[in-house]
Each structure stands twice: as C-alpha cells, then as structure tokens.
DOLUM-592131 format. One record per residue: residue number from 1; residue in three letters; chain; y, x, z of N, C-alpha, C, O, CB in turn. Coordinates in Angstrom, 1 decimal. Glycine has a CB too. Layout:
+-----+------+-----+--------+--------+--------+--------+--------+--------+--------+--------+--------+--------+--------+--------+--------+--------+--------+
: seq : type : mol :     ny :     nx :     nz :    cay :    cax :    caz :     cy :     cx :     cz :     oy :     ox :     oz :    cby :    cbx :    cbz :
+-----+------+-----+--------+--------+--------+--------+--------+--------+--------+--------+--------+--------+--------+--------+--------+--------+--------+
: NUM :  ALA :   A :      Y :      X :      Z :      Y :      X :      Z :      Y :      X :      Z :      Y :      X :      Z :      Y :      X :      Z :
...
+-----+------+-----+--------+--------+--------+--------+--------+--------+--------+--------+--------+--------+--------+--------+--------+--------+--------+
This chain:
+-----+------+-----+--------+--------+--------+--------+--------+--------+--------+--------+--------+--------+--------+--------+--------+--------+--------+
: seq : type : mol :     ny :     nx :     nz :    cay :    cax :    caz :     cy :     cx :     cz :     oy :     ox :     oz :    cby :    cbx :    cbz :
+-----+------+-----+--------+--------+--------+--------+--------+--------+--------+--------+--------+--------+--------+--------+--------+--------+--------+
:   1 :  UNK :   A :  130.9 : -103.4 :   16.9 :  129.5 : -103.5 :   16.5 :  129.4 : -103.6 :   15.0 :  128.6 : -102.9 :   14.4 :  128.9 : -104.8 :   17.1 :
:   2 :  UNK :   A :  130.3 : -104.4 :   14.3 :  130.3 : -104.5 :   12.9 :  130.7 : -103.2 :   12.3 :  130.2 : -102.8 :   11.2 :  131.3 : -105.6 :   12.4 :
:   3 :  UNK :   A :  131.6 : -102.5 :   12.9 :  132.1 : -101.2 :   12.4 :  130.9 : -100.2 :   12.4 :  130.8 :  -99.4 :   11.5 :  133.3 : -100.7 :   13.2 :
:   4 :  UNK :   A :  130.1 : -100.2 :   13.4 :  129.0 :  -99.3 :   13.6 :  128.0 :  -99.6 :   12.4 :  127.5 :  -98.6 :   11.8 :  128.2 :  -99.5 :   14.9 :
:   5 :  UNK :   A :  127.6 : -100.9 :   12.1 :  126.7 : -101.2 :   11.0 :  127.4 : -100.8 :    9.7 :  126.7 : -100.3 :    8.8 :  126.4 : -102.7 :   11.0 :
:   6 :  UNK :   A :  128.6 : -101.0 :    9.5 :  129.4 : -100.6 :    8.3 :  129.3 :  -99.1 :    8.1 :  129.1 :  -98.7 :    7.0 :  130.8 : -101.1 :    8.4 :
:   7 :  UNK :   A :  129.5 :  -98.4 :    9.2 :  129.4 :  -96.9 :    9.1 :  128.0 :  -96.5 :    8.7 :  127.9 :  -95.6 :    7.9 :  129.8 :  -96.3 :   10.5 :
:   8 :  UNK :   A :  126.9 :  -97.1 :    9.3 :  125.6 :  -96.8 :    8.9 :  125.3 :  -97.0 :    7.4 :  124.7 :  -96.2 :    6.7 :  124.6 :  -97.6 :    9.7 :
:   9 :  UNK :   A :  125.8 :  -98.2 :    6.9 :  125.6 :  -98.5 :    5.5 :  126.4 :  -97.5 :    4.6 :  125.9 :  -97.1 :    3.6 :  126.1 : -100.0 :    5.3 :
:  10 :  UNK :   A :  127.6 :  -97.1 :    5.0 :  128.4 :  -96.2 :    4.3 :  127.7 :  -94.8 :    4.2 :  127.6 :  -94.2 :    3.1 :  129.7 :  -96.0 :    4.9 :
:  11 :  UNK :   A :  127.1 :  -94.4 :    5.3 :  126.4 :  -93.1 :    5.3 :  125.2 :  -93.2 :    4.4 :  124.9 :  -92.2 :    3.7 :  126.0 :  -92.7 :    6.8 :
:  12 :  UNK :   A :  124.4 :  -94.2 :    4.6 :  123.2 :  -94.4 :    3.8 :  123.5 :  -94.4 :    2.3 :  122.9 :  -93.8 :    1.5 :  122.4 :  -95.7 :    4.2 :
:  13 :  UNK :   A :  124.5 :  -95.2 :    1.9 :  125.0 :  -95.3 :    0.5 :  125.4 :  -93.9 :    0.0 :  125.1 :  -93.5 :   -1.1 :  126.1 :  -96.3 :    0.4 :
:  14 :  UNK :   A :  126.2 :  -93.1 :    0.8 :  126.6 :  -91.8 :    0.4 :  125.4 :  -90.9 :    0.2 :  125.5 :  -90.1 :   -0.8 :  127.5 :  -91.2 :    1.5 :
:  15 :  UNK :   A :  124.4 :  -90.9 :    1.0 :  123.2 :  -90.1 :    0.8 :  122.5 :  -90.4 :   -0.5 :  122.0 :  -89.5 :   -1.2 :  122.3 :  -90.3 :    2.0 :
:  16 :  UNK :   A :  122.4 :  -91.7 :   -0.8 :  121.7 :  -92.1 :   -2.0 :  122.5 :  -91.6 :   -3.2 :  122.0 :  -91.1 :   -4.1 :  121.6 :  -93.7 :   -2.1 :
:  17 :  UNK :   A :  123.8 :  -91.8 :   -3.2 :  124.7 :  -91.4 :   -4.3 :  124.6 :  -89.9 :   -4.5 :  124.5 :  -89.4 :   -5.6 :  126.2 :  -91.8 :   -4.1 :
:  18 :  UNK :   A :  124.7 :  -89.1 :   -3.4 :  124.6 :  -87.7 :   -3.4 :  123.3 :  -87.2 :   -4.0 :  123.2 :  -86.3 :   -4.8 :  124.8 :  -87.1 :   -2.0 :
:  19 :  UNK :   A :  122.2 :  -87.9 :   -3.5 :  120.9 :  -87.5 :   -4.1 :  120.7 :  -87.8 :   -5.5 :  120.1 :  -87.0 :   -6.3 :  119.8 :  -88.3 :   -3.3 :
:  20 :  UNK :   A :  121.2 :  -88.9 :   -6.0 :  121.2 :  -89.2 :   -7.4 :  122.0 :  -88.2 :   -8.2 :  121.6 :  -87.8 :   -9.3 :  121.7 :  -90.7 :   -7.7 :
:  21 :  UNK :   A :  123.2 :  -87.9 :   -7.7 :  124.0 :  -86.9 :   -8.5 :  123.4 :  -85.6 :   -8.6 :  123.4 :  -85.0 :   -9.6 :  125.4 :  -86.8 :   -7.7 :
:  22 :  UNK :   A :  122.7 :  -85.1 :   -7.5 :  122.0 :  -83.8 :   -7.6 :  120.9 :  -83.9 :   -8.6 :  120.7 :  -83.0 :   -9.4 :  121.5 :  -83.5 :   -6.2 :
:  23 :  UNK :   A :  120.1 :  -85.0 :   -8.6 :  119.0 :  -85.1 :   -9.5 :  119.4 :  -85.1 :  -10.9 :  118.8 :  -84.5 :  -11.8 :  118.2 :  -86.4 :   -9.2 :
:  24 :  UNK :   A :  120.5 :  -85.8 :  -11.2 :  121.1 :  -85.9 :  -12.5 :  121.5 :  -84.5 :  -13.1 :  121.2 :  -84.2 :  -14.2 :  122.2 :  -86.9 :  -12.6 :
:  25 :  UNK :   A :  122.2 :  -83.8 :  -12.2 :  122.6 :  -82.4 :  -12.7 :  121.4 :  -81.5 :  -12.9 :  121.4 :  -80.7 :  -13.9 :  123.6 :  -81.8 :  -11.7 :
:  26 :  UNK :   A :  120.4 :  -81.6 :  -12.1 :  119.2 :  -80.8 :  -12.3 :  118.5 :  -81.2 :  -13.6 :  118.0 :  -80.4 :  -14.4 :  118.2 :  -81.0 :  -11.1 :
:  27 :  UNK :   A :  118.4 :  -82.5 :  -13.8 :  117.8 :  -83.0 :  -15.1 :  118.6 :  -82.6 :  -16.3 :  118.0 :  -82.2 :  -17.3 :  117.7 :  -84.5 :  -15.1 :
:  28 :  UNK :   A :  119.9 :  -82.6 :  -16.2 :  120.7 :  -82.1 :  -17.3 :  120.4 :  -80.6 :  -17.6 :  120.3 :  -80.3 :  -18.8 :  122.2 :  -82.3 :  -17.0 :
:  29 :  UNK :   A :  120.3 :  -79.8 :  -16.6 :  120.1 :  -78.4 :  -16.8 :  118.7 :  -78.2 :  -17.4 :  118.6 :  -77.4 :  -18.4 :  120.2 :  -77.6 :  -15.5 :
:  30 :  UNK :   A :  117.7 :  -78.9 :  -17.0 :  116.4 :  -78.8 :  -17.6 :  116.3 :  -79.3 :  -19.0 :  115.7 :  -78.6 :  -19.8 :  115.4 :  -79.6 :  -16.7 :
:  31 :  UNK :   A :  117.1 :  -80.4 :  -19.3 :  117.1 :  -80.8 :  -20.7 :  117.8 :  -79.8 :  -21.6 :  117.4 :  -79.7 :  -22.7 :  117.8 :  -82.2 :  -20.7 :
:  32 :  UNK :   A :  118.9 :  -79.2 :  -21.1 :  119.6 :  -78.2 :  -21.9 :  118.6 :  -77.0 :  -22.2 :  118.6 :  -76.5 :  -23.3 :  120.8 :  -77.7 :  -21.2 :
:  33 :  UNK :   A :  117.8 :  -76.6 :  -21.2 :  116.9 :  -75.5 :  -21.4 :  115.8 :  -75.9 :  -22.4 :  115.5 :  -75.1 :  -23.3 :  116.2 :  -75.1 :  -20.1 :
:  34 :  UNK :   A :  115.3 :  -77.1 :  -22.3 :  114.3 :  -77.6 :  -23.3 :  114.9 :  -77.7 :  -24.7 :  114.2 :  -77.3 :  -25.6 :  113.8 :  -79.0 :  -22.8 :
:  35 :  UNK :   A :  116.1 :  -78.1 :  -24.8 :  116.8 :  -78.2 :  -26.1 :  116.9 :  -76.8 :  -26.7 :  116.7 :  -76.6 :  -27.9 :  118.1 :  -78.9 :  -26.0 :
:  36 :  UNK :   A :  117.3 :  -75.9 :  -25.9 :  117.4 :  -74.5 :  -26.4 :  116.1 :  -74.0 :  -26.8 :  116.0 :  -73.3 :  -27.9 :  118.0 :  -73.6 :  -25.3 :
:  37 :  UNK :   A :  115.0 :  -74.2 :  -26.0 :  113.7 :  -73.8 :  -26.4 :  113.2 :  -74.4 :  -27.7 :  112.6 :  -73.7 :  -28.5 :  112.7 :  -74.1 :  -25.3 :
:  38 :  UNK :   A :  113.5 :  -75.7 :  -27.9 :  113.1 :  -76.4 :  -29.1 :  113.8 :  -75.8 :  -30.3 :  113.2 :  -75.5 :  -31.3 :  113.4 :  -77.9 :  -29.0 :
:  39 :  UNK :   A :  115.1 :  -75.5 :  -30.2 :  115.8 :  -74.9 :  -31.3 :  115.3 :  -73.5 :  -31.6 :  115.2 :  -73.1 :  -32.8 :  117.3 :  -74.8 :  -30.9 :
:  40 :  UNK :   A :  115.0 :  -72.7 :  -30.6 :  114.5 :  -71.4 :  -30.8 :  113.1 :  -71.4 :  -31.4 :  112.8 :  -70.7 :  -32.3 :  114.4 :  -70.6 :  -29.5 :
:  41 :  UNK :   A :  112.3 :  -72.4 :  -31.0 :  111.0 :  -72.5 :  -31.6 :  111.1 :  -72.9 :  -33.0 :  110.3 :  -72.5 :  -33.9 :  110.1 :  -73.6 :  -30.8 :
:  42 :  UNK :   A :  112.0 :  -73.8 :  -33.4 :  112.2 :  -74.3 :  -34.7 :  112.6 :  -73.1 :  -35.6 :  112.1 :  -72.9 :  -36.7 :  113.2 :  -75.4 :  -34.8 :
:  43 :  UNK :   A :  113.5 :  -72.3 :  -35.1 :  113.9 :  -71.1 :  -35.9 :  112.8 :  -70.1 :  -36.1 :  112.6 :  -69.6 :  -37.2 :  115.1 :  -70.4 :  -35.1 :
:  44 :  UNK :   A :  112.0 :  -69.9 :  -35.0 :  110.8 :  -69.0 :  -35.1 :  109.8 :  -69.6 :  -36.1 :  109.2 :  -68.8 :  -36.9 :  110.2 :  -68.9 :  -33.7 :
:  45 :  UNK :   A :  109.6 :  -70.9 :  -36.0 :  108.6 :  -71.5 :  -36.9 :  109.1 :  -71.3 :  -38.4 :  108.2 :  -71.0 :  -39.2 :  108.5 :  -73.1 :  -36.6 :
:  46 :  UNK :   A :  110.3 :  -71.5 :  -38.6 :  110.9 :  -71.4 :  -40.0 :  110.7 :  -69.9 :  -40.5 :  110.4 :  -69.6 :  -41.6 :  112.3 :  -71.8 :  -40.1 :
:  47 :  UNK :   A :  111.0 :  -69.0 :  -39.6 :  110.8 :  -67.5 :  -39.9 :  109.4 :  -67.2 :  -40.2 :  109.1 :  -66.6 :  -41.2 :  111.3 :  -66.6 :  -38.7 :
:  48 :  UNK :   A :  108.4 :  -67.8 :  -39.4 :  107.0 :  -67.5 :  -39.6 :  106.6 :  -68.1 :  -41.0 :  105.9 :  -67.4 :  -41.8 :  106.2 :  -68.2 :  -38.5 :
:  49 :  UNK :   A :  106.9 :  -69.3 :  -41.3 :  106.5 :  -70.0 :  -42.5 :  107.1 :  -69.4 :  -43.7 :  106.5 :  -69.3 :  -44.8 :  106.7 :  -71.4 :  -42.4 :
:  50 :  UNK :   A :  108.4 :  -69.0 :  -43.6 :  109.1 :  -68.4 :  -44.8 :  108.5 :  -67.0 :  -45.1 :  108.7 :  -66.5 :  -46.2 :  110.6 :  -68.3 :  -44.5 :
:  51 :  UNK :   A :  107.9 :  -66.3 :  -44.1 :  107.2 :  -65.1 :  -44.3 :  105.8 :  -65.2 :  -44.9 :  105.2 :  -64.3 :  -45.2 :  107.2 :  -64.2 :  -43.0 :
:  52 :  UNK :   A :  105.4 :  -66.5 :  -45.0 :  104.1 :  -66.8 :  -45.6 :  102.9 :  -66.9 :  -44.6 :  101.8 :  -66.8 :  -45.0 :  103.8 :  -65.7 :  -46.6 :
:  53 :  UNK :   A :  103.3 :  -67.0 :  -43.3 :  102.2 :  -67.1 :  -42.3 :  102.1 :  -68.5 :  -41.8 :  102.9 :  -69.4 :  -42.1 :  102.5 :  -66.1 :  -41.2 :
:  54 :  UNK :   A :  101.0 :  -68.8 :  -41.0 :  100.7 :  -70.1 :  -40.5 :  101.3 :  -70.3 :  -39.1 :  101.2 :  -69.3 :  -38.3 :   99.2 :  -70.4 :  -40.5 :
:  55 :  UNK :   A :  101.9 :  -71.4 :  -38.8 :  102.4 :  -71.8 :  -37.5 :  101.3 :  -72.7 :  -36.8 :  100.9 :  -73.7 :  -37.4 :  103.7 :  -72.6 :  -37.5 :
:  56 :  UNK :   A :  100.8 :  -72.2 :  -35.6 :   99.8 :  -73.0 :  -35.0 :   99.8 :  -72.9 :  -33.4 :  100.6 :  -72.1 :  -32.9 :   98.4 :  -72.5 :  -35.5 :
:  57 :  UNK :   A :   99.0 :  -73.7 :  -32.8 :   98.9 :  -73.7 :  -31.3 :   97.6 :  -73.0 :  -30.9 :   96.5 :  -73.5 :  -31.3 :   99.0 :  -75.2 :  -30.8 :
:  58 :  UNK :   A :   97.7 :  -71.9 :  -30.2 :   96.5 :  -71.3 :  -29.7 :   96.9 :  -70.2 :  -28.7 :   98.1 :  -70.0 :  -28.5 :   95.7 :  -70.7 :  -30.8 :
:  59 :  UNK :   A :   96.0 :  -69.5 :  -28.1 :   96.3 :  -68.4 :  -27.2 :   96.8 :  -67.2 :  -28.0 :   96.4 :  -67.0 :  -29.2 :   95.0 :  -67.9 :  -26.4 :
:  60 :  UNK :   A :   97.8 :  -66.5 :  -27.5 :   98.3 :  -65.3 :  -28.2 :   97.2 :  -64.2 :  -28.2 :   96.3 :  -64.2 :  -27.3 :   99.6 :  -64.7 :  -27.5 :
:  61 :  UNK :   A :   97.3 :  -63.3 :  -29.2 :   96.3 :  -62.3 :  -29.3 :   97.0 :  -60.9 :  -29.3 :   98.2 :  -60.8 :  -29.6 :   95.4 :  -62.5 :  -30.6 :
:  62 :  UNK :   A :   96.2 :  -59.9 :  -29.0 :   96.6 :  -58.5 :  -29.1 :   95.5 :  -57.7 :  -29.7 :   94.3 :  -57.8 :  -29.2 :   97.1 :  -57.9 :  -27.7 :
:  63 :  UNK :   A :   95.7 :  -57.0 :  -30.8 :   94.7 :  -56.3 :  -31.5 :   93.5 :  -57.2 :  -31.9 :   92.4 :  -56.8 :  -31.9 :   94.1 :  -55.1 :  -30.6 :
:  64 :  UNK :   A :   93.9 :  -58.4 :  -32.3 :   92.9 :  -59.4 :  -32.8 :   92.1 :  -60.1 :  -31.7 :   91.2 :  -60.9 :  -32.1 :   92.0 :  -58.7 :  -33.7 :
:  65 :  UNK :   A :   92.3 :  -59.8 :  -30.5 :   91.6 :  -60.4 :  -29.4 :   92.5 :  -61.3 :  -28.5 :   93.6 :  -60.9 :  -28.3 :   90.9 :  -59.4 :  -28.5 :
:  66 :  UNK :   A :   92.0 :  -62.4 :  -28.1 :   92.8 :  -63.3 :  -27.2 :   93.1 :  -62.6 :  -25.9 :   92.3 :  -61.9 :  -25.3 :   92.0 :  -64.6 :  -26.9 :
:  67 :  UNK :   A :   94.4 :  -62.8 :  -25.5 :   94.8 :  -62.3 :  -24.2 :   94.3 :  -63.3 :  -23.1 :   94.7 :  -64.4 :  -23.1 :   96.4 :  -62.2 :  -24.1 :
:  68 :  UNK :   A :   93.4 :  -62.8 :  -22.3 :   92.6 :  -63.6 :  -21.4 :   93.5 :  -64.5 :  -20.5 :   93.2 :  -65.7 :  -20.4 :   91.8 :  -62.7 :  -20.5 :
:  69 :  UNK :   A :   94.5 :  -63.9 :  -19.8 :   95.3 :  -64.7 :  -18.9 :   96.5 :  -65.5 :  -19.5 :   97.2 :  -66.2 :  -18.8 :   95.9 :  -63.7 :  -17.8 :
:  70 :  UNK :   A :   96.7 :  -65.3 :  -20.8 :   97.8 :  -66.0 :  -21.4 :   97.5 :  -67.5 :  -21.6 :   96.4 :  -67.9 :  -21.9 :   98.2 :  -65.3 :  -22.8 :
:  71 :  UNK :   A :   98.6 :  -68.3 :  -21.6 :   98.4 :  -69.7 :  -21.9 :   98.6 :  -69.9 :  -23.4 :   99.3 :  -69.1 :  -24.1 :   99.5 :  -70.5 :  -21.1 :
:  72 :  UNK :   A :   98.0 :  -71.0 :  -23.9 :   98.2 :  -71.4 :  -25.3 :   99.6 :  -71.7 :  -25.6 :  100.4 :  -72.1 :  -24.7 :   97.3 :  -72.6 :  -25.6 :
:  73 :  UNK :   A :  100.0 :  -71.4 :  -26.8 :  101.4 :  -71.6 :  -27.2 :  101.5 :  -71.8 :  -28.7 :  100.6 :  -71.6 :  -29.4 :  102.3 :  -70.4 :  -26.7 :
:  74 :  UNK :   A :  102.7 :  -72.4 :  -29.1 :  102.9 :  -72.5 :  -30.5 :  103.4 :  -71.1 :  -30.9 :  104.2 :  -70.4 :  -30.3 :  104.0 :  -73.6 :  -30.8 :
:  75 :  UNK :   A :  102.9 :  -70.6 :  -32.1 :  103.3 :  -69.3 :  -32.5 :  102.8 :  -69.1 :  -33.9 :  102.3 :  -70.0 :  -34.6 :  102.8 :  -68.2 :  -31.6 :
:  76 :  UNK :   A :  103.0 :  -67.9 :  -34.4 :  102.8 :  -67.5 :  -35.8 :  101.5 :  -66.7 :  -35.8 :  101.3 :  -65.7 :  -35.1 :  103.9 :  -66.7 :  -36.3 :
:  77 :  UNK :   A :  100.6 :  -67.1 :  -36.8 :   99.4 :  -66.3 :  -37.0 :   99.7 :  -65.3 :  -38.1 :   99.9 :  -65.6 :  -39.3 :   98.2 :  -67.3 :  -37.5 :
:  78 :  UNK :   A :   99.8 :  -64.1 :  -37.6 :  100.2 :  -62.9 :  -38.4 :   99.0 :  -62.2 :  -39.0 :   98.2 :  -61.7 :  -38.3 :  101.1 :  -62.0 :  -37.6 :
:  79 :  UNK :   A :   98.9 :  -62.2 :  -40.3 :   97.9 :  -61.5 :  -41.1 :   96.5 :  -61.9 :  -40.6 :   95.5 :  -61.1 :  -40.7 :   98.0 :  -60.0 :  -40.9 :
:  80 :  UNK :   A :   96.3 :  -63.1 :  -40.1 :   95.0 :  -63.7 :  -39.8 :   94.4 :  -63.2 :  -38.5 :   93.3 :  -63.6 :  -38.2 :   94.1 :  -63.5 :  -40.9 :
:  81 :  UNK :   A :   95.0 :  -62.2 :  -37.8 :   94.3 :  -61.7 :  -36.6 :   95.2 :  -61.7 :  -35.4 :   94.7 :  -61.8 :  -34.3 :   93.9 :  -60.2 :  -36.9 :
:  82 :  UNK :   A :   96.5 :  -61.7 :  -35.6 :   97.4 :  -61.7 :  -34.4 :   98.2 :  -63.0 :  -34.3 :   98.8 :  -63.5 :  -35.3 :   98.5 :  -60.6 :  -34.5 :
:  83 :  UNK :   A :   98.1 :  -63.7 :  -33.2 :   98.8 :  -64.9 :  -32.9 :  100.0 :  -64.5 :  -32.0 :   99.8 :  -64.1 :  -30.8 :   97.9 :  -66.0 :  -32.2 :
:  84 :  UNK :   A :  101.2 :  -64.6 :  -32.5 :  102.4 :  -64.1 :  -31.8 :  103.2 :  -65.3 :  -31.4 :  103.6 :  -66.2 :  -32.2 :  103.2 :  -63.2 :  -32.7 :
:  85 :  UNK :   A :  103.5 :  -65.4 :  -30.0 :  104.2 :  -66.6 :  -29.5 :  105.7 :  -66.3 :  -29.3 :  106.5 :  -67.2 :  -29.1 :  103.6 :  -67.0 :  -28.2 :
:  86 :  UNK :   A :  106.1 :  -65.0 :  -29.4 :  107.5 :  -64.6 :  -29.1 :  108.2 :  -64.2 :  -30.4 :  107.7 :  -63.3 :  -31.1 :  107.5 :  -63.5 :  -28.1 :
:  87 :  UNK :   A :  109.3 :  -64.7 :  -30.6 :  110.1 :  -64.4 :  -31.8 :  110.5 :  -62.9 :  -31.9 :  110.4 :  -62.3 :  -33.0 :  111.4 :  -65.3 :  -31.9 :
:  88 :  UNK :   A :  110.9 :  -62.3 :  -30.8 :  111.2 :  -60.9 :  -30.8 :  110.1 :  -60.0 :  -31.1 :  110.2 :  -59.1 :  -31.9 :  111.8 :  -60.5 :  -29.4 :
:  89 :  UNK :   A :  108.9 :  -60.4 :  -30.6 :  107.7 :  -59.6 :  -30.9 :  107.3 :  -59.8 :  -32.4 :  106.9 :  -58.8 :  -33.0 :  106.5 :  -60.0 :  -30.0 :
:  90 :  UNK :   A :  107.5 :  -61.0 :  -32.9 :  107.3 :  -61.2 :  -34.3 :  108.2 :  -60.3 :  -35.2 :  107.7 :  -59.8 :  -36.2 :  107.5 :  -62.7 :  -34.6 :
:  91 :  UNK :   A :  109.4 :  -60.2 :  -34.8 :  110.4 :  -59.4 :  -35.5 :  110.0 :  -57.9 :  -35.5 :  110.4 :  -57.2 :  -36.5 :  111.8 :  -59.6 :  -34.9 :
:  92 :  UNK :   A :  109.2 :  -57.5 :  -34.6 :  108.8 :  -56.1 :  -34.6 :  107.7 :  -55.9 :  -35.6 :  107.6 :  -54.8 :  -36.2 :  108.2 :  -55.7 :  -33.2 :
:  93 :  UNK :   A :  106.9 :  -56.9 :  -35.9 :  105.9 :  -56.8 :  -37.0 :  106.4 :  -57.1 :  -38.4 :  106.1 :  -56.5 :  -39.3 :  104.8 :  -57.8 :  -36.6 :
:  94 :  UNK :   A :  107.3 :  -58.1 :  -38.4 :  107.9 :  -58.6 :  -39.7 :  109.4 :  -58.4 :  -39.7 :  110.0 :  -59.2 :  -38.9 :  107.4 :  -60.0 :  -40.1 :
:  95 :  UNK :   A :  110.0 :  -57.6 :  -40.5 :  111.4 :  -57.5 :  -40.5 :  112.0 :  -58.8 :  -41.0 :  111.5 :  -59.4 :  -41.9 :  111.9 :  -56.3 :  -41.4 :
:  96 :  UNK :   A :  113.2 :  -59.2 :  -40.4 :  113.8 :  -60.4 :  -40.8 :  114.3 :  -60.4 :  -42.3 :  114.6 :  -59.3 :  -42.8 :  115.1 :  -60.7 :  -39.9 :
:  97 :  UNK :   A :  114.2 :  -61.5 :  -42.9 :  114.6 :  -61.6 :  -44.4 :  116.1 :  -61.9 :  -44.5 :  116.6 :  -62.0 :  -45.6 :  113.8 :  -62.6 :  -45.1 :
+-----+------+-----+--------+--------+--------+--------+--------+--------+--------+--------+--------+--------+--------+--------+--------+--------+--------+
C-alpha cells in the first residue's frame, strides 16, 4: 500500500518537473527571440537617426498613406511621408553609410 502511494507521488512529481522544464525551455527561446528583435530594432533606430530621420511609433505607410491592415510599429519616418518598420525596406530607400 505504501509503495502504491509512493509511486503515485513519484509520478506526480515527475509530471510537475517535466512541465516546468518544458516551460523554461520555451521561455528561454522566446526571450532569445525578443533579445534578437531588440538588438535589430536598436541597430535600425541608429541607422534611421544617423541618416537624419525620426524614429517613432505609428502605422507603416506606403506612398504616404497608412497601410490599413498593418499594426503600429516602431520605425523610421522617411522624408516626412513614409513610415518604414522594416530595416531591409529602409535600406532600399536609403543606402547604408
């Protein structure tokens, strides 16, 4: 009888440990992605500002008009009419220095 309860406790403990280990690895992966995004955003922000443009939070634009379905983002206001959220797209407009 004691062995049966001990076995139940061991199984329950193993499930908890396994669940925590999975959550931790998932959180680590998400944190690494966020860190990468932050570093890329910082580089993009520096590129934008060093080219003489403003860094701001708003909807991206195309041909001077807001893109209806796009979400707001941090990006570069290029020549006062285009808000560009993507570093690669920005590089198409402004050659790297």
